[in-house]
N, C-alpha and C positions, 0 to 999 in steps of 0.2 A: 853571161857568167857573173856570178854573184861574188865580190871581193870578200876574201877571208880576213880575219882579224890581223893574220901575220902580215897579209898584203897591205892592209891599212898601215900597219905600224912602219912599213918601208916607205910609204909615200911622201913625197914633198908637198908640204901645205901652206908654204909662205905666201902663194899667190891663189887666194881661193877661186878666181874666175878666168884662169888662164890655161886651160885645157890639161893635157897631159902633165904629170908631175915627175920630172926626172933630175932636179937639180939636187945637189949634195945635201942641202940643209933638211934632210928628212925627219920627220917627227917619229918618236918611238913612244909606245904604249907607257913605258916607265918614266919617260921624260913628261909625259902629260901627267901622271899620277904623281909626280914630284911637285906639282904646283900645290903645295899645302899651305897651312896656316904661316909657316914660317918663311916660305919661299915668297909668296905673293906681296907682302909688305916690302920686299927688295926690289920689286919690278919698277921702272919707269914707265913713261906713256908708251915708248915704242915697244917695251917688253910685254906690256898689257895687251897691245895691239896685236903683236905676233902671236901671243898665246890665244887671244879670243879667235884669230884666224885659224889656228891649228885646231881648236875646238870645234870651229863651225866646220872644217873641212871633214873631221871626223864624224860629226853629226850627219853631214850629208852622206857618207858611206854608210853609217848605221841606218839612215832612213832607206837607202837603197836596198839593203838587206832586208829590213821590214817590208818593203813593197813587193820583194820577190817572195818572200814567204806568204805574203797576204795573197798574192797572185796564185801561189800553189793551194792555198785555202779555197781560192773560187774554184779551182779544177776540181778539188776534192768534192766540193759541194754539189758540183754539176753531175757527179757519180753517184753520190750518196746524200740523198735529201735531209738525212739526220745531221749533217755537218751543216752548222749556221755560223758562217764566218765572223759576223760581228760580235756573236756571243762568245766565240772561242777567243777573239782579240781582247774583249773585256776581261775575260777570267784570267787569260795568260799575262796580260800586261798592266792590269790594274787602271785602265784609263776609262773614261765615261763612255757612254753609248754613243752621244753625238761625235766623239772623237774617233770611236771605231767606225762609226759609219763614214766619216771623212777618209779614213783610210782606205776603206774599200772604193770610195769614190775615185782616189788616186789610182788604183788599179783599172777602174773602168776608163780612165781618161788615157792612161798609157797604152791601154788596147788599141785606141783610135790613133795615136800618135807615135809611131815606131821610132823615128829620130829622137823624140823627146825622151822615149823610153831609154835609148842608149845613153843619151846625156845624163840622165838620173842615175842609171845604174853606174856609170862612170864616176859618179861623185862629182860631176862638173855643175850639175843644177840642183838646187835644194828643192825639199818637199813644199816649201812655201811658193816657190815659182810654179810648182805644179799645181798647187791650189788655186792659183790665178786662172790656169787654163781651165780648170774644172768649172769655176764660177762663170767663166765667159761663154762656155759651150752648153750650160744648163738648160737654155731656152731655144738654142739654135735648132733649125729643122735640118734634115739629112743633106740638103744641097748646100746650105751655108757652111755646115760641117767639113763638107768635101772642099770647099774653097778654102776653108781655114787650114786644113790639113796640107793643102797645096802650098800654103805660105809658111809651112813648119820649119824649113830650114832657116829662113830669115829670123823666126821668133826664137828659135833655139839659140841662134847666134846673139839676139839681145839678151836672153836669159843668161848666157855665160858671162856677160860684162855688165850686169845691171842689178840693182835692188829689187826685191820683190815687189815693192810698191811701184817703182818705174816699170818693171815689165808687165805689172797688172794694167796700167794705162795702155801701154803698147797692145797687148792682148785684146782689151776692150776696143780699142780703136779698130784692129784687125777684124773683131767680130762684127762691128757695126758696118764696116766696108762689105764683109761678106753677106749680110743681110741685105745691104743697099744693092749689090750686084745681082742676088737672086730676087729682087722685086718684092721682097717682104714687107708688108706694111708694119714695120717695127711699133711705131707710134700707136697704133690702135691696137695692136695686140698686147702691149704693155699696159696700156689703158684699161683694157679689159681684165687684166690680172691684178688691178689695184685693189687693196683690202686692208681693213684694220679690224683687229679684235681687241676686246677687253675683258678682264677677270679680276676675281678678288683672289691674291695668293693666300692660301689657308693657313701658312705658317706665319707670316708677317702681319696679315691683315692689310696689307697695301694693295691698292688697285694698280694693275700692271696692263700696259698696252703693246701691242706688237702688230706689226703689219708691214705692207709693201706698197710704194706708189710708184707709178710711172715717172720716167725721168723729168718730164716738165713740170708736173704737180709737185714732185719731191723737190726740184730746185727751187720752186716758188716757196714751198713751205721751209725749207732750210734757210734760204735767204732772209725770209721774214723773221725766223727764229734767231739767226745770228744778229740781226740788226736789233731785235728786241733784248737779246741777251746784253748786247753793249749799252743799251738805254738802262737797264736794271743795275748792271755793274756800275755805271756811272752815279746811279742814284744810291748806291751804296747796299743795294739788296745782295742776299747770298752770304754775308759774311758769317753768320750763324750756323752754316752748314757744318753738319757732322762728318766724321771721316777725314782723310788725308786731304791735303791741297789739291791733289789731282782729280778729286771727286767734285770739287767746286763747280767746273765747266757743266758737268752733267746736272747738278743740282739747279744751276742757272737757267739750263735749257728746259728743265721741267716747269720752273717758275714762268719763263717765257710763254710756254705752251699754255698754260692756265690763264696768262695775262691776255694773250691773244684770242683764246676762245671764250673766256668768261668775263674778262675785265677791259673791253676797250675803252679805256679811260685816258684820256690825254694827259692827265696828271701822273700817270705811271708809265704808259708806253703809248706809242703813236696807234691811234684807232685803226681797225682795219679799213675802213672807208677812206680814212686819210693816208693810209699807207700807199694806196694805189697811185698817188701823185708823186712818190718818191721811188727811186730804184731801188730794189732788194738785192739783185745780184748782178754780176757782170760775166759775160761769156766771152773768152778769147778765141779768135778765129782768125786763120791766114787769108788773105784777100782771094787767093786762088781757089781755096776750098769753097769761100762763100759765093764765089762767081761759079764755078764749074762742078763743084762736089769733091768728094773724097779722093785724095791722091796719095801717092807713096810718103809724101813729106807733109801731110796735113797737121795742122796745129789746131786743136779743139780743147779748150780747158774751161771749166766752169769754176775753178778754185777749190773744188770738192771732188769726191769720187764719182760724181753723177756724171754721165755721157748723155749727150744730146744728139739726135740726128741733124743733118745739115739743113734739111727742109724745115724742121721746126725752128732751127737758129734764124734762118730766113724770116720766118714769120714773126718771131718774137723780137727781131731788129726794130719793128715798129712800135714795140711795147715800151712805154717809159720805165715799166717795173724790171725789165732785163736790159741792160746796156751791152752792146755789142763792142768788143775791144777788136778792132781789125787791125791785123798785123800785116807789114809787107813781107816780101820774100827774104829781105835781110834781117827780119826780126824786130822792126821798129814799129811802134803803134802809128797808125795812120789816122784813126778816128776813135773817139771814145763816145761818141753819142752826145746827147743834149744834157746830162746831168752831172757831167763830169767834175765841174768845178766846185759842185756842193758836196762831192763825194770823195773823201779822202781815201776811203777804203778801196775804191775802183782804182784810183791813181797807184796805190800801191800794189795791186794785182797787176796793172800794166807794168810797173818796175820789174815785177817778178818774172814777168813774161820776157822782158828784154834783157835782163840781167840774171844769170844763174847765180853768180856770186858778188861779193863786194866790188865796186866799180873800179877801185884802185887795181892797176895792172899785177897781175900774179898773185893777188889775194885769193885764198881758197875759201873764205868764209861764205857759208850758203846765204842766198839773198834773203832766206826766211829769218835770219838772224841778224839783218842789217835794219838800218832806219833811214828814210828819206833824207836827203840832204840838199838844200838850197845851194846850187853852185853860186849864183849871185844872191848874197845872203838876203833873207826876207826883210830883216831889219833895216837894210839899205834899199828897199823898194824892189827886191828881186820877186817875181811873180811864182805863185804857186801852181806851176803848171809842168807838163812833162818835159818841156824843153829845157827847164831849169832844175830838174830833181834827178839824183842819182842814189842809189843805194850805198850805204857806208857801214862797215863794222864798226863796232864800239871804239876799237884801237885807232882806226884811221879817222873815225869821226873827231876823236881828240886831237890827232895829228893837224887836222884842219883847222879846228876852233882855237886850241892852245898851243899848236906847234908851228903855226905859220905856214902851213901847206896851202897852196892855191891850186885848184882844179880847173882843167879846160876840157870841153867835151867838143867832139866834132859833131856837127848838126846831123850829117845823114847816118853815119855808122855808130854814132853815141860811143865812139872811143874816148876814153878819158886818159889824159896826160897830167902829170903832177910836177908843179914847180915848188922846190923846198928853198928856205932861206939860205942865200949865198950860193945857189947852185941852180 
C-alpha cells in the first residue's frame, strides 16, 4: 500500500530509523512549508537537526511513492512495448537518464527482496540504502543472490538503524560471504572484468578516463595514489587548482596519477620501483576471519570502499606493500606487520579500528575528527606506538595539554580513565 500525502502528514518523523511512528510529535505538511527564510535563522542546532530529520522522513516516503509508481511503469511496459519506463521518468520528472536508470534498478532490486520492499514502502529505509543493495548484487550469480535473500531479515534490521554508508559496507560483506559459500572464484572473475577506457571530451578538449579494477589491483592503485598525493601536498603542489577547495583532492589525485605513470622521479614522488619497498595500504582484519574465514562478526576494512576476499588478504599478508592489521575478538590490534613504526598513516588506521570515537569516556566525536595523542608525552620520551596512542578530539586534546588532565589506559581493553586537577 502506498502512503498518501495525508498519511505522510500525520506520521511522526522525529526518529528516522525506529520503525512505526506513533508519537504525538507528528509533522504536518504546513509545518514543513513554514520553514521559510524568516523561520530558519531562528532555529538552534537541535531545531535544525529535528527539521532535517523530518525532511528526511518525508523524503523516504516520497521515494516510496516514486518506487511504487515506477513499478507500475514496469508492469505497463510488459503489456505494451511502446511504454519505455526510463523515457517516461525523464520526461515526467526532469531527471537525467542515468538517474532514471537508477530508479528502475531500485524496482528490480525490490522485486528480489520482499522484506526490503516492505521496509522501503513503509518509509523505514531510504532509497540510498536500496542503492547499496543494487550495487552489491549487480555481479552476483543466482545462487549467491539466493543466499543473500536468505540473509535479508538481518540486512533490513541493519538498514533501519544505520547510515547508507555503513549499510553499504554491511551489504558488501554479506555479498562476499554469499559468493564464498557458493564457491565462486570472485577474485578471478573480477580480474577478468578489469578495464580502462580513455577519450577526449568534445566540449572541454580534456582527456577523460573511466574504468573498473578488481579489488586487489584497485587497492594497490588507490594506496599508491594516496601516498603520492601526500607527497605532492607536502611539496606545495596543487595550490593553483581552480574551483572550490573541495576540488583540490581530485586535482591532486590527477597530478599523482600523472606523476606515477609519467614522472617516476625521486625529486617529486617516490619512484614506482622504490615504492615496492614501502607499504602502500593497510588491511584491517580480525584474527578469527584470517584463520578460519568469514563469520557473522567478521571485520575487514581497507580504509576505502574496496573489499578484498579473505584468501587474497592471507596471500597479501606476506607482501610489504600491504600491511595486515590483525584485530583480536575484543577489537585490539594484535599485529601491524613489519613497516608500522615508519608509517603513521597505518597507526592512525589501527586507532580508527579500535576506537569509534574520541577515547575520553562519553565523548561522541567521531574518531575521523580526532588526532592521535601520546599518553606518555613524546617530549618526555613516550614512544610512538599503539600502546601509547589514543585518539582525542580537539576539545579534549586541549584539556589534556592546557587543562592538566592526565589519561590512563588499560592495556588489554584500551579503556581510558581521566584524572583532572584536584579530583
